[in-house]
C-alpha positions in Angstrom: 0.0 0.0 0.0 1.2 3.4 -0.9 1.9 5.8 2.0 -0.9 8.2 2.6 0.1 11.8 2.1 -1.3 14.4 4.4 -0.9 18.1 5.2 2.7 19.1 6.1 2.7 22.0 8.5 5.5 24.5 8.5 6.3 25.0 12.1 7.8 28.4 13.1 8.8 28.8 16.7 9.7 32.1 18.2 12.0 31.7 21.2 12.2 34.6 23.6 15.8 35.5 24.6 14.7 36.9 27.9 14.5 35.0 31.1 11.3 33.5 32.2 11.4 35.6 35.3 12.4 39.2 34.7 12.5 42.3 36.7 11.3 45.6 35.3 10.4 48.9 36.7 6.8 49.6 36.8 5.6 53.0 35.8 5.6 54.2 39.5 9.2 53.8 39.5 9.3 50.5 41.5 10.7 47.1 40.4 8.4 44.0 39.9 8.8 40.5 38.5 6.5 39.0 35.6 6.5 35.7 33.9 4.5 34.6 30.7 4.0 31.0 29.7 4.2 29.8 27.0 6.7 32.2 25.5 5.6 31.5 21.9 2.6 29.9 20.0 2.5 27.9 16.8 -0.9 27.4 15.0 -1.8 24.9 12.3 -2.8 26.3 9.0 -6.4 25.0 9.4 -8.7 26.4 12.1 -11.6 24.4 13.3 -14.8 26.3 13.0 -12.8 29.3 11.6 -11.0 30.0 14.9 -8.1 28.7 17.0 -8.0 29.4 20.7 -5.1 29.2 23.0 -4.2 30.7 26.5 -1.3 32.5 28.1 -0.6 32.4 31.8 0.8 35.6 33.2 2.4 35.7 36.7 2.8 39.2 38.0 4.6 40.2 41.1 2.8 43.1 42.4 -0.5 44.8 42.1 0.3 47.3 39.5 -2.1 47.3 36.5 -1.0 45.7 33.2 -2.6 44.9 29.8 -1.8 42.6 26.9 -1.8 44.3 23.5 -2.0 42.6 20.1 -0.4 44.2 17.1 -2.8 42.3 14.6 -6.5 42.3 14.4 -6.8 38.6 14.1 -5.4 38.0 17.5 -7.9 39.0 20.2 -7.1 38.8 23.9 -9.7 38.3 26.6 -10.0 39.2 29.4 -8.0 42.3 30.1 -7.0 42.1 33.8 -5.7 45.2 35.3 -3.6 43.7 38.1 -2.6 40.4 39.5 -1.9 37.1 38.0 -4.2 35.9 35.2 -4.8 33.5 32.4 -5.3 35.3 29.1 -7.4 33.6 26.4 -6.3 34.5 22.9 -8.5 33.8 19.9 -7.0 33.6 16.4 -9.6 34.2 13.7 -9.1 32.6 10.3 -8.6 34.9 7.4 -9.8 32.1 5.0 -6.4 32.2 3.5 -3.7 29.6 3.4 -0.8 32.2 3.6 1.5 32.2 6.6 1.2 35.1 9.0 2.7 36.2 12.3 1.3 38.3 15.1 2.7 39.8 18.3 1.1 40.1 21.7 2.9 42.5 24.0 2.5 42.2 27.8 4.6 44.9 29.4 8.0 44.2 28.2 7.2 40.6 27.1 6.6 39.8 23.5 4.8 36.7 22.4 5.0 35.7 18.8 2.1 33.8 17.2 2.7 32.1 13.9 0.0 30.5 11.6 1.3 28.0 9.0 0.1 28.0 5.5 1.8 25.1 3.6 -0.2 21.8 2.8 -0.4 18.9 0.3 -3.5 17.3 -1.3 -4.6 14.0 0.4 -4.2 10.7 -1.4 -7.2 9.2 -3.2 -9.1 6.9 -0.9 -8.6 3.1 -1.3 -11.0 1.0 -3.4 -13.9 0.0 -1.1 -15.2 -3.5 -0.8 -18.4 -4.0 -2.8 -21.1 -6.4 -1.5 -24.2 -6.9 -3.7 -27.5 -7.5 -2.0 -31.0 -7.9 -3.6 -32.2 -4.4 -4.3 -29.1 -2.7 -2.9 -25.3 -2.7 -2.9 -23.0 -2.1 0.1 -19.8 0.0 -0.4 -17.6 -0.8 2.5 -14.5 1.3 3.5 -12.2 -1.4 4.9 -9.2 0.8 5.8 -9.4 3.7 8.2 -8.2 7.1 6.8 -4.9 8.6 8.0 -4.7 11.1 10.9 -6.5 14.4 10.2 -8.0 12.9 7.0 -11.7 11.9 6.5 -13.4 10.1 3.7 -16.7 11.4 2.3 -19.1 9.8 -0.2 -20.0 11.9 -3.2 -22.6 11.7 -6.0 -20.4 13.5 -8.5 -16.6 13.4 -9.2 -16.2 17.0 -7.9 -18.5 16.8 -4.9 -17.4 18.3 -1.7 -20.3 17.2 0.5 -19.4 16.2 4.0 -22.9 14.7 4.7 -22.0 11.0 4.4 -18.8 9.6 5.9 -20.3 6.2 6.6 -17.9 3.3 6.7 -20.7 1.3 4.9 -22.6 3.1 2.2 -25.7 1.3 1.0 -27.0 2.3 -2.5 -30.2 1.2 -4.1 -29.6 2.5 -7.6 -27.1 1.4 -10.1 -24.6 4.1 -11.2 -21.2 5.6 -10.4 -20.5 6.7 -6.9 -17.4 8.6 -5.6 -15.2 8.6 -2.5 -13.0 11.5 -1.7 -10.5 12.3 1.1 -10.3 15.7 2.7 -8.2 17.3 5.4 -10.2 17.2 8.6 -11.2 20.4 10.3 -9.9 22.5 7.5 -11.5 25.9 6.9 -13.1 25.8 3.5 -12.2 28.7 1.2 -15.4 29.7 -0.4 -13.5 31.0 -3.4 -11.8 27.6 -3.9 -13.8 24.8 -2.2 -11.7 22.1 -3.9 -8.7 23.0 -1.7 -7.9 20.2 0.7 -9.8 17.5 -1.3 -8.3 14.5 -2.9 -9.1 13.2 -6.4 -12.3 11.1 -6.5 -12.3 7.4 -6.3 -15.0 6.4 -8.8 -16.9 3.1 -8.1 -19.2 1.7 -10.7 -22.1 0.0 -8.9 -24.7 -2.3 -10.4 -27.7 -2.8 -8.1 -29.8 -5.8 -8.7 -33.3 -4.6 -8.2 -35.9 -6.5 -6.2 -38.0 -8.9 -8.3 -41.2 -7.1 -9.1 -44.0 -9.3 -10.5 -45.9 -6.6 -12.4 -49.4 -6.9 -13.7 -51.0 -9.3 -16.2 -53.8 -7.7 -18.2 -56.2 -9.3 -20.6 -58.5 -12.2 -19.9 -62.3 -12.3 -20.3 -65.1 -14.7 -20.5 -64.8 -17.0 -23.5 -66.5 -20.0 -25.0 -65.1 -23.4 -24.9 -62.5 -24.2 -27.6 -61.8 -20.5 -28.0 -58.5 -18.7 -27.4 -57.8 -16.8 -24.2 -56.8 -13.8 -26.3 -53.5 -12.1 -25.6 -52.5 -11.9 -21.9 -49.9 -9.1 -21.4 -47.4 -8.7 -18.6 -46.2 -5.1 -17.8 -44.7 -3.2 -14.9 -42.4 -6.1 -13.9 -38.8 -5.9 -12.8 -36.5 -8.8 -13.7 -36.6 -11.5 -16.2 -39.7 -13.7 -17.0 -38.8 -17.1 -15.6 -42.1 -18.7 -16.7 -45.8 -18.4 -16.8 -48.2 -20.3 -14.6 -51.8 -21.3 -14.7 -54.4 -23.1 -12.6 -58.0 -24.2 -13.0 -60.5 -23.1 -10.4 -59.0 -23.8 -6.9 -56.4 -26.3 -8.2 -52.6 -26.1 -8.0 -50.4 -23.8 -10.2 -48.7 -25.5 -13.1 -45.8 -24.2 -15.0 -45.9 -22.9 -18.6 -42.6 -22.8 -20.5 -43.0 -19.3 -21.8 -40.7 -16.3 -21.2 -42.5 -13.8 -23.4 -44.3 -10.8 -22.0 -47.4 -12.1 -23.8 -49.2 -15.4 -23.7 -52.2 -17.0 -25.2 -53.6 -20.5 -25.5 -56.9 -22.5 -25.9 -57.9 -23.8 -22.5 -58.4 -27.5 -22.3 -61.6 -27.4 -20.3 -64.3 -25.2 -18.9 -64.0 -23.4 -15.6 -62.1 -20.4 -14.3 -58.5 -20.3 -15.4 -55.9 -18.2 -13.6 -52.8 -16.9 -15.3 -49.7 -15.2 -13.8 -46.0 -14.7 -14.6 -43.0 -15.6 -12.4 -40.3 -12.9 -12.3 -36.7 -13.2 -11.2 -34.3 -10.3 -10.9 -30.7 -11.6 -10.8 -30.2 -13.5 -7.6 -33.2 -12.0 -5.9 -36.1 -14.2 -4.9 -38.8 -14.8 -7.5 -41.9 -12.7 -7.5 -45.3 -13.4 -8.9 -47.3 -11.0 -11.0 -50.9 -10.3 -10.3 -53.1 -12.9 -12.0 -55.8 -12.5 -14.5 -58.7 -14.8 -15.0 -60.2 -16.3 -18.1 -63.7 -17.9 -17.6 -64.3 -20.7 -20.1 -67.9 -21.4 -20.5 -69.2 -24.6 -22.1 -70.3 -24.6 -25.7 -74.0 -24.1 -26.2 -75.6 -27.6 -26.6 -79.1 -27.6 -28.0 -80.2 -31.0 -26.6 -83.3 -32.8 -27.8 -87.1 -32.5 -27.3 -89.3 -35.4 -26.5 -93.1 -35.7 -26.5 -96.0 -36.6 -28.7 -95.2 -37.1 -32.4 -98.7 -37.2 -33.8 -102.3 -36.3 -32.9 -105.6 -35.9 -34.5 -107.0 -32.4 -35.0 -108.7 -31.2 -31.8 -106.7 -33.5 -29.5 -104.5 -31.9 -26.8 -100.8 -32.4 -27.5 -99.5 -32.3 -24.0 -96.0 -31.5 -22.6 -92.9 -31.3 -24.7 -89.7 -31.8 -22.7 -86.2 -30.5 -23.5 -83.2 -32.5 -22.2 -79.5 -32.9 -22.8 -78.9 -29.2 -23.3 -76.1 -27.0 -22.0 -76.7 -23.3 -21.4 -79.7 -21.2 -20.8 -83.0 -21.5 -22.7 -83.4 -18.3 -24.6 -86.8 -19.2 -26.1 -88.8 -21.9 -27.8 -89.9 -21.7 -31.5 -92.5 -23.3 -33.7 -93.4 -23.4 -37.3 -96.1 -25.0 -39.5 -95.6 -26.8 -42.7 -91.9 -25.5 -43.1 -93.0 -21.9 -42.8 -91.2 -19.2 -40.8 -90.2 -19.9 -37.2 -92.3 -18.1 -34.6 -90.9 -17.3 -31.2 -92.5 -18.6 -28.0 -91.8 -16.7 -24.8 -90.9 -19.8 -22.8 -87.5 -20.2 -21.0 -88.1 -23.4 -19.1 -87.4 -27.0 -20.2 -91.0 -27.9 -20.7 -93.6 -26.5 -22.9 -97.3 -27.4 -22.7 -99.1 -27.5 -26.1 -102.8 -27.4 -26.3 -104.4 -27.9 -29.7 -103.0 -27.0 -33.1 -104.3 -26.6 -36.6 -103.8 -29.5 -39.0 -100.4 -29.8 -40.6 -96.8 -30.7 -39.8 -95.7 -28.7 -36.8 -92.1 -28.4 -35.7 -90.7 -27.2 -32.4 -87.2 -26.3 -31.2 -85.5 -24.5 -28.4 -82.8 -21.9 -28.7 -79.9 -22.4 -26.2 -77.1 -20.0 -25.3 -74.3 -20.8 -22.9 -72.8 -17.5 -21.5 -71.0 -15.6 -24.2 -71.0 -18.6 -26.6 -73.0 -18.4 -29.7 -76.5 -19.7 -29.4 -77.6 -23.0 -30.9 -80.8 -24.9 -31.4 -82.1 -28.2 -30.1 -83.0 -30.9 -32.5 -86.4 -30.4 -34.1 -89.3 -32.2 -32.7 -92.0 -32.8 -35.3 -95.7 -33.3 -34.5 -98.1 -34.3 -37.2 -101.6 -32.9 -36.5 -103.8 -35.0 -38.8 -106.9 -33.7 -40.3 -110.1 -35.4 -39.4 -111.9 -37.3 -42.2 -115.1 -35.8 -43.5 -118.2 -36.7 -41.7 -119.6 -39.6 -43.6 -123.0 -39.6 -45.3 -125.2 -42.8 -45.2 -127.1 -43.7 -48.3 -129.5 -46.6 -49.1 -131.8 -47.7 -51.8 -135.5 -47.6 -51.2 -137.2 -46.8 -48.0 -135.8 -46.8 -44.5 -138.9 -48.9 -43.7 -138.3 -52.6 -44.4 -140.4 -55.6 -43.9 -139.8 -58.3 -41.4 -137.3 -60.8 -42.5 -136.0 -58.3 -45.1 -132.7 -56.3 -44.9 -131.5 -52.9 -46.1 -128.0 -52.1 -47.3 -126.6 -48.9 -45.7 -123.6 -47.4 -47.5 -121.2 -44.8 -46.0 -119.5 -42.2 -48.2 -116.0 -43.1 -49.2 -113.3 -43.0 -46.5 -110.2 -45.0 -45.4 -111.9 -46.9 -42.7 -115.3 -47.0 -40.9 -116.8 -47.8 -37.6 -120.5 -48.3 -37.5 -122.7 -48.0 -34.5 -123.1 -51.7 -34.8 -119.3 -52.2 -34.4 -119.0 -53.2 -38.0 -116.0 -51.7 -39.9 -117.1 -52.2 -43.6 -118.3 -49.5 -45.9 -121.7 -51.3 -46.3 -123.7 -53.1 -43.7 -127.0 -55.0 -43.9 -129.6 -54.0 -41.3 -132.7 -56.0 -40.6 -133.9 -54.6 -37.2 -135.4 -51.4 -36.3 -133.1 -48.7 -34.8 -130.9 -45.7 -35.4 -127.7 -46.4 -37.4 -124.7 -44.1 -37.8 -121.1 -44.4 -38.9 -117.8 -42.8 -38.1 -115.1 -42.3 -40.8 -111.5 -43.3 -39.7 -108.5 -42.1 -41.6 -105.3 -44.2 -42.2 -103.8 -42.2 -39.3 -106.5 -43.4 -37.0 -108.3 -40.1 -36.7 -112.1 -40.4 -36.4 -114.6 -38.0 -37.8 -117.7 -36.9 -36.1 -120.5 -39.4 -36.3 -122.7 -39.2 -39.3 -126.4 -38.3 -39.1 -128.2 -41.3 -37.9 -130.6 -43.2 -40.1 -133.8 -44.5 -38.5 -134.7 -47.9 -39.8 -138.2 -49.3 -39.2 -139.0 -53.0 -39.6 -142.7 -53.7 -40.1 -144.8 -56.9 -39.9 -145.9 -58.6 -43.2 -149.5 -58.4 -44.3 -150.8 -61.3 -46.5 -153.0 -60.0 -49.3 -156.1 -61.8 -50.6 -156.6 -62.4 -54.4 -160.1 -61.5 -55.7 -162.6 -64.3 -56.2 -162.6 -65.4 -59.9 -163.2 -68.7 -61.6 -160.4 -71.1 -61.5 -160.8 -71.6 -65.3 -162.4 -69.8 -68.1 -162.9 -70.4 -71.7 -160.8 -68.6 -74.1 -163.9 -67.1 -75.6 -165.1 -65.6 -72.4 -165.3 -61.9 -72.0 -162.8 -59.9 -69.9 -163.0 -60.4 -66.1 -162.8 -57.3 -63.9 -160.4 -57.9 -61.1 -161.0 -56.2 -57.7 -158.7 -56.6 -54.7 -159.6 -56.4 -51.0 -157.1 -53.6 -50.6 -157.5 -50.5 -52.7 -154.8 -49.2 -55.1 -153.5 -52.7 -55.5 -151.7 -53.9 -58.6 -152.4 -57.0 -60.7 -149.8 -58.6 -62.8 -149.7 -61.7 -65.1 -150.6 -62.7 -68.7 -153.8 -61.3 -70.0 -153.9 -58.5 -67.4 -154.8 -55.0 -68.7 -155.4 -51.7 -67.0 -158.2 -49.6 -68.4 -159.5 -46.5 -66.9 -158.4 -47.3 -63.4 -159.5 -50.9 -63.5 -157.7 -54.2 -64.0 -159.1 -56.9 -66.3 -158.1 -60.4 -67.2 -158.6 -61.4 -70.8 -158.5 -65.1 -71.6 -158.1 -64.3 -75.3 -155.1 -62.1 -74.5 -153.7 -64.6 -72.0 -154.2 -67.5 -74.4 -154.9 -71.2 -73.8 -153.2 -72.6 -70.7 -152.7 -72.1 -67.0 -151.7 -68.6 -65.9 -150.6 -67.2 -62.6 -152.0 -63.9 -61.7 -150.4 -61.8 -58.8 -152.0 -59.2 -56.7 -149.7 -56.7 -54.8 -150.3 -53.5 -52.9 -147.5 -51.0 -52.7 -149.4 -48.9 -50.3 -148.9 -51.6 -47.8 -145.1 -51.6 -47.2 -144.9 -55.0 -45.9 -147.4 -57.3 -47.6 -147.2 -60.7 -49.2 -148.7 -60.7 -52.8 -151.7 -62.9 -53.4 -151.6 -65.2 -56.4 -154.2 -67.0 -58.4 -153.9 -69.7 -61.1 -156.4 -69.5 -63.8 -156.8 -72.0 -66.7 -157.9 -70.7 -70.1 -159.7 -73.5 -72.0 -159.7 -73.7 -75.8 -163.3 -73.5 -77.4 -164.8 -76.7 -79.0 -165.0 -77.0 -82.8 -168.3 -75.5 -83.9 -170.0 -76.2 -87.1 -173.0 -74.3 -88.5 -175.7 -75.8 -90.5 -176.9 -72.7 -92.3 -178.9 -73.2 -95.5 -178.4 -69.8 -96.8 -175.7 -67.1 -96.4 -177.7 -64.4 -98.1 -181.0 -63.2 -96.9 -183.4 -60.4 -97.5 -184.2 -58.1 -94.6 -187.9 -58.8 -94.7 -187.6 -62.5 -95.0 -188.2 -63.1 -91.3 -186.1 -65.0 -88.8 -183.1 -67.2 -89.5 -182.8 -70.4 -87.6 -179.2 -71.0 -86.3 -178.2 -74.6 -85.8 -174.7 -75.5 -84.7 -172.9 -78.4 -83.3 -172.3 -78.9 -80.4 -175.6 -77.6 -79.3 -176.2 -75.4 -76.3 -173.9 -72.6 -77.2 -174.4 -68.9 -77.4 -174.6 -67.2 -80.7 -173.1 -63.8 -81.3 -173.0 -61.6 -84.3 -169.9 -59.7 -85.5 -166.5 -60.1 -84.0 -166.2 -61.1 -80.4 -165.0 -58.0 -78.6 -165.4 -57.9 -74.8 -168.0 -55.4 -73.9 -169.2 -55.0 -77.5 -170.8 -58.3 -78.2 -174.4 -59.0 -79.0 -175.8 -62.4 -77.9 -178.2 -63.8 -80.4 -181.1 -66.2 -79.9 -181.0 -69.3 -82.0 -184.0 -68.0 -83.9 -182.6 -64.6 -85.0 -184.2 -61.9 -87.1 -182.1 -59.3 -88.8 -183.2 -55.7 -88.3 -180.8 -54.1 -90.6 -179.2 -54.9 -93.9 -175.5 -55.7 -94.0 -173.0 -58.4 -93.8 -172.7 -60.2 -90.4 -170.4 -62.8 -88.8 -172.2 -65.2 -86.6 -170.2 -67.0 -83.9 -171.0 -69.6 -81.4 -169.5 -69.2 -78.1 -169.4 -72.2 -75.9 -169.3 -71.2 -72.2 
């Protein structure tokens, strides 16, 4: 180690040549003895606080007055005794100069010389301090004490002259260059040259490792499942990013191998995710940033609707139930026959449907999970089938039928039928009295309203009686008038004719043989017709024995003889109702040509 230089004082000592104890004649003419100690004073060139004080002891023999006198204004004596022994205090005031000077203090015949030295040298630069780095601060340690009359002071600039910090250990919290200077202790500072007495600066470069500061992570929001967190940004940190960390809900933190100030990812599951950064500054302990949260909401899942799939018009549909969905129900919707969707203000998982118009109805629910896009449930279709038309019953004839007879009732066309009798065919045969109706049934099983009922009446049968007529008649016989027991009856059969409201039987028209005649009466709904068999007999061969075929009008009667005998003779053609029966002995009244016939009864 180099020797430390310090101020070299030039010492000037004045030695009095007189004896310590001297005799002198006081002003009154007597002789007295006085001694002054010390006989000379030497002052350093630096005065503490601007002054330097010393004392002189004066021993006077006698009581005569005496007084010290200074020949310079910078030496001040106090007190000023008049007689006796005394200790005189002398104060030397600094002149803020480093020039040597001398002053004299006279005490009677004694002269005291006071010398102030002025020569000095600049102190050596302080030694290099020991540097100890801490977390967030650095200690500068002065390991070697300064030489005598020298002090070390810490400065913030190379030319600093502050005496505010002379600590042996100087703790700094900011990186930079710090300075250590030596100065002569207790030296009066010259305001015109404050650098006098100071050494060169010892510059010490200091790097302070700051405390690890975690900073703040910004970003984070509520997102939908399978979406990115968005950019998370770290700011306001001190130190290097060692890693990121994350945790789900109240779980444990897990490391993320990222050292960037930004981070983003797609979270693996729903829940609340916490993200933070781990910061390390040098050897300082790690610090954590504030955390931000990303709330991951599940994707909207529409689920499915269960309930009735088909009904007939007018039937209550009942409750539809939504299940398997994720999120909140925003609304229900419906549409008919693929038309526009109509909103339903229902936000619960069930929806009660009353009745609907016929057609294909579709229902769905809109689901929204948090901030995720909404989605729809599966569509639930309900077929509302129209009812078949109300059938109409038709039949042939009258709804009044006779006993042992039947009537066919026919329903108008439909898919299926259910009659009041339980029969399921389109046509049924009825043979009993009662009210009959039918319901049409569609292929979907929907039933119409019942048809109007048909009232069927079954009546007892009345047996008709045929009029009394001969069982057989000759073909030549006249027409037979037929009269039934019931009025407005009808006769049918060979040889029957209807003339002017009456029925006749003509054997000639019917011809030879056996004929069945039928009598019926439509005014009697249930009546059995009466029948009658009648035999038409052929006439016998008749021969006339007429002697003459021409006769005068006035010739009298003509005798008719024919075989077989016993017949009835007629003249002209036999026309029922227009015949003339002749006597065998016949007389012509008029002239003309006549046909004569014999009718055998």
